[in-house]
N, C-alpha and C positions, 0 to 999 in steps of 0.2 A: 766590108763591115757595115752592118745594118744600123740605121739611125734609131734614136730612142723612140721615134714615133711608130716603130714597127708594132703591129698587133700580135701580142703573145697570148691572147685569151681564147685561142682556138680550143675546141673541146678535146677531151681525152679519147683514147680508142673506144672506151665504153659509151661515149656520148655525153659524159657528165662535164659540167663546166669546171675549169681548173680553179684551184684555190689560189689565194694571193701569194702564198709562198712558192707555189709552182710557177706562177707568172714571173716572180722575181728570179727564180732559178733559171728559167728559160732566157730571161733577159741577160743574166750574167753569162750563161753558156754561149750566148750569141756573141759575146765579146771575144771569145776564143782566147782567153788569157788565163794562164795558170795562177798568176798573182791574184786575179780576181776570185778564182775558185778558193784559194787559200784564205783570202780575206773573208769570204762568205762563211766558211766553216769555223773560223776563229770567232767571228761575230755571233754565230749560232751557239757555240759552246759557252761563250761568255754570258749570253742572256740566260741560258739554262742554269749556269752556276749561280748567277745573281738571284734568280727566282728561288732556288733551293735555299740560299743563305737567308734571304728575306723571310721565307716561311719559317725557318727554324728559330729565328730570333724574335719574331713578332708573335708567335703562338707557343704557349707553354702547355704541354700535354697534361690533362687533368683527368682523374677518374670520372666515370659517368655520373656518379652520385654527386660530384662537386661541380658539374657543368652548369652551374647557376650563379648569378651574382652573389658574391660573398658579403654578408652583412658587416657593417663596421663594428669593431670591438671597442666598446666604451666601458664605463664602470660596470662591473659584473661580479659574479661570485668569486672570481679569482683576484679581483681588485686591479685588473689590468686596464690601463688607458693607453693603448698602443696603436689605435687606429688600424689602418689597413696597409701600412707600409712594410709588413712582414712578407716573406715569400709565401706564395699561395699554398705550398705543401705543408706549411706550419700552421696556418690559420685553422684548417679543419681539425687538426690535432687538439688545438687549444679549445675550440668549440666543444668537441667531444669530452674533453677533460672537465670543462665547466659543467656540462650537463650531468656527468657522472658524479662529480663532487656534490652538486646540489642534491641529487637523489640520495646519496649516502648520508649527508647531514640530516635530511628530512626523515628518511626511512628509519634511522637508528637513534632518533631523539637526541641529537648532538648539537642542536641549535645553540643552547646556552653555553656550550663548551667551545664551539668552533669560532670564537671571536678573538682568540688570543693565542700567541705562540708560546705562552708560559702557563703551566698549570699551578694554581694556588690551592691551598687546603680547602677553600670553599667549593671549588669545582669538584674536587675528589669526593668530598663529603656528600654533596648533593646528589651526584651521579650514583655513587655506590648505595646511598640510602634508597634511591628509586629502585635499583636492582634488587636490593634485599627485600624491600616491601613487596614488590611484584612477585618475586620467587616464593617468599614465605607464604603469601596469600594463596598461591596456587597449591602449595604443598599442604597447608593446614586445612584446606577445603575438603580434601580427602575423597574426591570422586573422580571417575574416569575422565570426564571432560577437563577437569583442572589438571590432572596428570598429563593429559595430552598437551595442555597449554604450557606446562613446565618443559616438556620435551620440545615443544615448538619454540619456547624461549631459548633453549639450548641451541636449536638449529638457527635461530635468529642471530645469536652471537657468532656461530660458526660462519654464517653468511656475511656478517659484518666484517669479520677478520679476513675472510677470503676477498671481499670486495675492496677492503683497504689495501691489501697486497696488490691487487690489480691497479688501483689508483697510484700506488707508489711507482709501479712500472711505467704507467702512463706519464707521470711527472718526470721520470728519468728521460724518457724519449723526447718530451717537449724541451727539457733543459738542454739536452744535447743539441737540438735543432736551433735553440736560441743563443748558442754561444757567441755568435757575432753581434748580438743585440743585448748589451749588458743591462740596459734599463729594464727591458722586458724580462730578462732572466732573473733579475733581482726580485721582481714582483712574484714570479713563479716560485722562487726559493722560499720566500716568506710564506706563501700559501702552503708549500710542502711542510714547513715547520709546524703549521697549524694542524695539518693532517697527522703528523707524527704524534703530536700531543694527544689528539683525540683517539688515535689508535691505541696508545698506551692505556687510556681509560677503558676502552672496549675490552682489552685483554684482562684488566683488573676486574671488570664486571663479570667476565666469563668465569674467571677463577672463583670469584665470590659465589656465583650461582652454583657452580659445581660443588663447592664445599658445603653449601646449604643442603643440596640434594643428597650428597653422600652422608652427611650427618643425620638427616631425616631418615634415610633408608636403613641406617645402622641401629635404629631404635625400634622397640616394639611399639606399635601404634594401632589403636582401634581404627584410625582413619585408613591405614595401609591395609588392614584386614578387610575393611569394608570395600576398599577399592579392588582388592583381589577377588572378592565375591562377585562384585559387579562385572568385572572383566570376564570371569568364567561363565557367569549367567548369560552374557551377551554372545557366547559362542554356540553355534547351532549343533544339533545332535548328529548332523551328517559330516561333522568335522573329520578330516583325515590329514595327517602329516607324517610322511615316511610310513612307519608301521604303527604310529601312535593313533589311537582312536579318541573319540569324545570321552569315553569312559576313562581311558588312561589319563587324559588331561585333567579330569575332575579330581584326581588324587593330589593335585597341586593346591587344592583348597586348604585354608588354615585348619589345623587340628585333624588332618586326614593322613592316614598311613600311605606312604608312597608304594605303588605296586611294582611288580617285576618289570613290566614293559617300560614304564617311565624311567626307572633307574637304569635299565638296559640301554635306553636311548642315549642318555648322557654319558655313560661309560664308553659306549661305542664311538661317540663323537670325539672323546678324548684320545682314542687309539689311533686317530688319523694324524696326530701331530708329530710324534717322534718315533724314531726307529730303535732307540736304545731302551725304550720303556714299552712293555707289553701290558695293556689293560685288558684283563679278561672279564667279560660280563658274568653276571650271576648265573645265567642259564648254562654257561659253559661248565661251571662247577656243579650245579645241581643235576644237569641232564647228561653230562659226559664224565667229568673228572671223578665225581663221587662213585659213579657206577664202574668206571674203568679201574678204580683201585681194587675192586672186588674180583677182577679177572685173575685167572690163574697164571698168565704169562704175559710177556711184552706184546706178543702178537695180538692177543685178545684186547690188550690195553689200547693199542693203536687203531685197531678196527673200530673201537668205540669212539676214540678221539677223531678219527677220520670223518665221522659224520658231522663234526663241527667244521673244521677247516685245517686239515693237515698241511695243505699247501702253504697256507699263511704262516704256520709255525715253522715250516722248513725254510721259508724265505727269510723270516725275521729273526729267528732265534740266534743265529750266529752273532748278531749285533746287540742282542738284548743284554742289559746289565741289571735291570730292575723289573719286577713283575708286580702289578697291582690287581688285586682280586677281591670282588665283593662276595660276601657269603651271607645267606639268611639262616640264622641260628635261632630256632624257637620263636619265629615271628619277629626277629630283631636283626637289623642289618649291621654287620661289622665289616671291616676292611682289613685285608692282609697285605703287607708291603714286604716283598721279598727282595733283598739286596744280595745278588749273586756274588759279586766280588768280595763283599764283607762277610758272606756266609751267615746271613742274619735274616730272621723272619720277625717282623714287627706286627703286633695286633693293635689295630685302632678301633676302640670300642667306646662309643659315646655314652654308654650306660654304666655309670660308675660302680654300682653295686655288684656287677658281674665280674669284676677283676679278681684275679687270684694272686696272692703275694708270691707264690712259687712259680709264677709264669716267667720270671727272670732267671730261673734255674734250668739246667738241662733236664732236670727231673720234672718235666711238664706234663707227664702222662695223666696226672689227676686234675689237670686244668679242664674247665668247661669247654675249652676250644680244642682239646686234644684230638678228637676225631678229625676235625678239619685240618689240623696241622699235619697229622699222619698222611692224609690224602695229598696235601701239598708237597710234603717231603717225597712221597712216592712219585709224584708228577715231576719234580725236579730231577730225581734219579733217572727217570725214563727219558726226559729230554736230553740229559747229559749223555746218556748212552746212545740214543738215536741219532743225535746231531754231532757226536764226537766233540762235546764241549769239555775237553779234558782239563781245562784250567779250573773247572769247578771241583773242589776237593771233596772229601767224604761227606756226603749229605747228612750222615748221622751226627756229624759234629756241628751242624748249624745251631746257632744260638737263637732262642725264642724269647722275645721281650715284648712287654707292652710299650707302645709308643709313648715317649715322655711328653708331658705338657699338652695332652689332648683335652680340648674343652669338652665338658660334659653337658648333655641335654638336661633340661629341667622339666621335661614332660615325657609322655609315653608314645608320641607319634612322630617325632622329627628325626628318628634314627636314619631313615633313608636319605634325607636331605643332608645330614651330617656326613654320611658315607660319600656322597657325590662331592661335597665341598672338600673333604679330606683328600679324595682322589685328585681333584683339581690342584690342590696345593702341592701334593707330592709330584705331580706332573711338572711342576716348576722348580722344585728343590727337594731336599731330603727330609724336611720337617713340615709340620703344619704351621701356618702363619710365617713362612720363611720370607726373607727380604725381597724376593721377586714377586710376592703376592701384593697386589694393590691394597691400600688401607680399606677401601670400601668392600673388598672381598674377604677380609680377615674375619675370624670368628672371635668375638670377645667372650670373656667368661661370664658376663652378666646378662647374656641374651635370654629373654623370657621365651622367645619362640624364634623360628627360622622363616617367618613370613617375608622379610626382605629378600631372602634367597629364593623363596618360592616365586615371588614376583619377578625376580631376575630370570629364573628358569622359564617362566611363562613368556616373558618378553623375548627370549631367544627363539621360542617356537612360534609365537603369534605376535610379531612386532606391532606396535600401535601405528 
């Protein structure tokens, strides 16, 4: 057995000096004892386990963005005086919530409201008065910039509502994390109550602003006409949208007759919504259906219709229950609504003096609409035969009626706008102004002109 004074520091085979652990190991191996070897390995494993345990308890993993000293939480926007004794993963959530809440209160003019958990009449009155004054001022100014401001105000409300929903979610996360800390959680719950009351007022303000805009849009207004002129004047002559040109768009001006292309565009857009309703544009009638009726047989008829879109008819007709068709009669737009299951053809004509009393009779041949009705009846007969729609009975027994309760135009130039609005209403139900039509989109009987609808059409094509 070698003594402890033996030199174990001789170099390795590569000529490098040994490490201290190597020297200890050589010394142990020199003792030639299995117990010593076991003791060495136990000691080594024990030290490794100790280092791992110390590391896991003394250091808490933190996201890179939080690897900085956390500031103490004192009196702040949330009213929390909770110091830094909370878990590190909760502190950044509270800091983020504080910053977001302060931003929301400042950005949406809620400072006067955000001091209490209860809303009194004074809070409601003052806040809604500010909303009403701001919105009305923008509407009554009647220029493009103010109209943009009104739309911006609407987006402002939507952003406020969206942000308050985000804040609510953040509050819930913090409250869940603070469950072991009742004092801090109580403070957060109190602040959440303040958020809820402010959020209620934001919703009320948004509803008030919407109602003011809808009311203003439903009235004939020189300011609205002026705004419509200004917007159309600002559009360049190189304008192009789908197949609409600058010239087509200018027919949306007040007191201007809508042309074929503009009406065609809105009717075509309707046809994309439902499979049980077929919306046929005016060009289909004037270029195909009217000519096809003069053909001698079905083959000639379908050769003419093929030029439009036979494939579309073949695909859609088995599901179609109603057909909506615009027709230009003596420079005046009318709408035909064909209800196949009820075997009924309704004529929607906004020009009151052109109605015939005998239109509600099967003896409609003397009606001013008789030529168009004959063409439509022939069309129904052909599609019934071509697509084997045997559930449609004898087309000669179809009833022809004027559509009841149709609002009449009070001028000579809005018939095309009426036809589009009629079609949109029938796309949602069986009648004009049915219950599925929003109040702002309904046609009242006292409208002097259709400028609000012209502005709405323009907004769909060229949003501000």
